[in-house]
N, C-alpha and C positions, 0 to 999 in steps of 0.2 A: 503494500502499499504505498502511497507516495506520501512524504512528509506533509503536515497542514503548514499551509500561511502562518505565524505568529499571528496572531490579533493585537491590534494598536490600538486600545483602549485606553482615552486620557485616565480611567480611572481607576488603572493598576500599579499596586496590588489592590483586590475586588476587596472592599470593607463594608460590612453591615452597618447597620443602622446603630449599632454600639461599637460600632470601630471594630472587628473582629475581623480579621484575611481568612479569606480561603485560603490553606495550604492542604489539607487533608481529604482524602474521598476514599471512601468504603465503598466497593461494589461488591455485591452480594450478585454470586451468579447462578443461584438456583433457588427457589423458596421450599425448597423439598429437603428432609433431614431423617437418618436412618434412627435417630435417639428423640425422645421423649420428655427432657428436661423440666422437671417441675417449674424450674422460674422463665421457659421458653415456650414449649409446646406441652403441655401437661396432658398424659393421655385421659385421664379422669376429667376434664373440662375440654379438652382440644375438639373442635368440633368436626367427626368423623365422615361428614360429606361434604367438607369443605374442598371447593376444588383449586387444587392447585394448577397451575400454571403450565398451558401446553409449550410444546414446541417453540409453534410457532410464535405464541405471544412473549418465549424468553428474549431479549438482547443476542443475536447472533456473536461469535467472538469478534467479527471483523465491526459489527456496531460498537462494540464493547470497547475496542480498539482507539476507534475514531474518536470517541464522544473522551477519552480519558485524554487523548491529545488536545481537544479543545480544552479540558479543564487544566491540564497542565501547562497550556498556551495563555491562561488565565490566572497562573500563578500557584497551580497546584504541584508539590513536588514529594509525597507522599503516598501513595496509594497499597489499600490494602485488601484483600480480596476475602469475602464472606459469605455464607448463606444464609438459611439454612446449612446445609454441611455442604460446603466447597468444593468437595474431592469425589462428591455426587457427579460432577456435571464432568462428561465424557470429555477425554484428550485437552484436561484443563493445560497439563503445559504446553502447549500448543498458544492460547491465551497467554500464558506467564511469556513466552519467549518471546509475543507480538509486544506487549507491555513492554517489557526490559528493554526492546528496542528505541523508546521515545528519548529523544533526546532532552535533556534539563531536567527527566526525573531523579531524584536523587534514593527514593529507596521504596522496595517492592514487597510487601509482608503476605502472609497469610492467616487468616484464624480456621483452625478445623477441630471438631473430637478426636481427630486421629486414628478412627476403626481403620479406615481403609489408605494409610500413611504409608505403611510400609512397603507396598507395594509401587510408589508411585515420588517417593523421597528422592531420590537420585536424581530422578527427569525433573523433578522439578527444581532441582539446585542447578542440574544442569544447563536448563530454560533458562536460568535468571532469577530465580527467587532467591530474597537474602534473608527473610526470617521468615519464623516459623512462631505462632502460638498456639497453645493446646489448651484445651479445656482440661480441668484436673480437680475436679470438686471433692474426691478425698483416695486415701490411698485405703480403706478399708473396703474389699470385695462387696461387702453386701450393701454399703453406705454407695459406693461409684455405682451401683446395681439401682439402685432404688432412683437415685439423682440423675442416670441416665433413662428413667423409665422404663426399669428392666431388660434396655437392651445392650450397655456396655461392660463390658469387662476388663478389672484391672490387668491382668495379665497382657490384653491388647492391646493397652495404654504403653506398660509398658514397653512392647513391643516397636510401639508408634514414638517413644524418645530413642531407643537405641537406633533404629532406624535411621534417624533424622539427624543423631550425632555421626553415623556413620558416614550421612551424604555430604557431609559439611555443613551444618546447621549446627556449631559447637554451643551456643549461650539460648536457648530456648525461653520463651516465655511461658509458662503454667498458670491459666486464669483460675483461678477459685472462689464460686461463689458461695459466699458465708449466709450461712444458712441458720437462726438460731433453735439449737435444740434439736438440729437434726446434722451439722457438720462441723460448727463449730468448737466441739470439744476436738478435733481431731488437727487443730490448727498447729499445734508443735509439734507433732508425729510427722506432719506434713515436713515442717521446717528442719526437723531433725534428721530427716531421711534426704534430705537436697541439700543439704549443708556442703559445702565444696565442693559441688558438681558445677560450678558454671552456671548453672540455671536459676532465672529470677522468677520468685513465689508472686502472686498480684492476688491480695484479696480483695474482691468486689463485695461493695454492702449490697445486699438481697434489692432491688428494683422494681419498680412499679411501670416496666414496661410493658407494652399490650393491654389483653384485656381480658385475657383468659388464666393468667397465672396465681389469682385469688392471692393477690400481695395484701399482706397486711403488716401496718409501721412494726409492731412485737415482734414479727419476725429477721428485722435487720439488727444486726450487729455493729455498730456504729466500730469505724475503726479506728476512731482513740480506746474505745474499750478493747479492742484486739488490740493496738499497742500495747497497751499497760502491760494483757497476759503475756503477751510473748515476752515482754521487756523484765517481767519477774524471773523469765529465765534465762532468757542471753540478753545482756543489754544492748540499747541500740543506740544509733547517731544520726541525722537525718542528713541526708546528699543534694547538693543542687537539682535543680531540673536539668535536663540536658539539651531541651529547645522548649522557646517558648509554646504553650498550648499543649502541655504533657498532658497527660490522660492522667495517670499514675503518679501521686508522691512517692519520691524513692527515700528507700531506709535502709540500713545497713546493719548488721551484728556489729557490735565493737572488735570481735574477735578477725572481722575481715572475712569470715566463713560464707558468708550470702549478701545477697541484693534481697529486701523486698516490698515489693509497693504496694501500696492502699487506692483504690480507686472508691471515691467516697459521693457520690452523686446523690446522697441520701443528706447524709449528716454535714459535708463540708463542701455543696455546691460548688462547680468547677464553670459554670454556664458565661462567665465574664471573658475567659479567654479562649472560649471555643472557636477551632477553627475548620472544623470537620463536617464536610457534605455527605451526602448519601445517596447511593444510584441504585433503588432497585431491580431484581432480576427483569423487572418490566419497563427499565427503561424511567422511569418514575424519581425524580430528586427531591429529595427531602432534606431540608435542613436541621433537621432534630431528632433524635432518636425517640422522643417523647410525641412524635408531630403526630395527626391526625390525617393529613392525606398530604400528597405529592404534585408533583410537576410533572407535564408528559414530557418528556424529551425523544423517544422514542420514535412517537407519532410523529414528528415535525421530522426528524432526521429520516422514517422510511418514506416520506411523503416531500423528499427533494430538499429540505434546507440546506445550505453552504455550513460549511464549519462559523464563519463569519456571523450567520445569523443564530445560528446555536451558539456561539460564546455568546450574542448581547442578550437570549433568552435566558441562560443560567446567569448573567451580571443582572441583570433585570430582578431577577429570583433573590440572586444574595443580598444584592446592596438594598433588597426590602424587608430582608431576616430582621427580627427581633427577637427570638425565641430566648426564654431563661426559665425554662418549665422547674429545672429542678431547683430552683431560686423562688420560685414563687409556690411550689408543691404543700397541699397539704390533704390531709385523710380525704376530707370529703371531694377535693376535687380530683384526685386520684381515680374514685371510684367513679364518680360523675363523669368521666371526662373520655371520649373514645381516644385511640391512640393506636396507631400501626402496629403489627404485632413482629417482635423480634424476628421471628424465622425468615421474613418479609426484608429485612433490610439490614439483618447483621447488628450484632454486637455492639 
């Protein structure tokens, strides 16, 4: 595919109404998942008659690449591939190779549950993928099985980590959604297990993403409480952010044996420096993880819009963005508000 001509917009870098720059793009390549995690697509309340996207409704690889180039021309420097479960998308390394070739793109990452990673890790690395984040909600076999909706096994997660390391992904990010009374008592065991591995555990507060995960504030374990618990066993020190708009607050065990991240969307909202846009598998642009609707980009693309026209459309959406859901969240508004499901746009 020929390279897009850089867009010459006077407003670059793009800023929204709160002066937040667009620099990160998360692309959902598929809305399907082979797990049924309780915080995303719980088996009990997930609509069994839900109509997943047909192949024709999903963005084709060349369409994803074209939109990605437009976003990069607008200032995006980091792209993360998500789902659903992105490894369910056939021939994903081909997409990775196309995205990796985009000039000015600095980082290309993937978030996965890891169940299909062993057979694909090497190919993804060779295609140009730079980083992998794995969901890892427990090391206890029964808890892990429960938190995957009865579909995941810890042994398979271990195999995914080993395959990623063998392929050259030496420092993984391991995401743990912490739920009170479910897996919060296992946090210390996870840290003990991964100390010295070079992998980064990131503890995520249970969020009210979507509308089917039965979110309740009392199930949230605030990051400050979790840090206090961890600090009683291993003293911690804060680390500086690696870049503006970083999602996780970085900490390190004082002995240097592990870095730990805390993602505190509920108790310590970080809306003020959010730089992330999200593109759903059907080509809709979302400006917030908690949005209730998106802006269609695939329709105009398939109707013949030029890169410049697509760029202007994206710029118009971003420049009018005023999202700050986490800062104004309360239990009543969470229950009343409709929100896009996490499996449609990734975390």
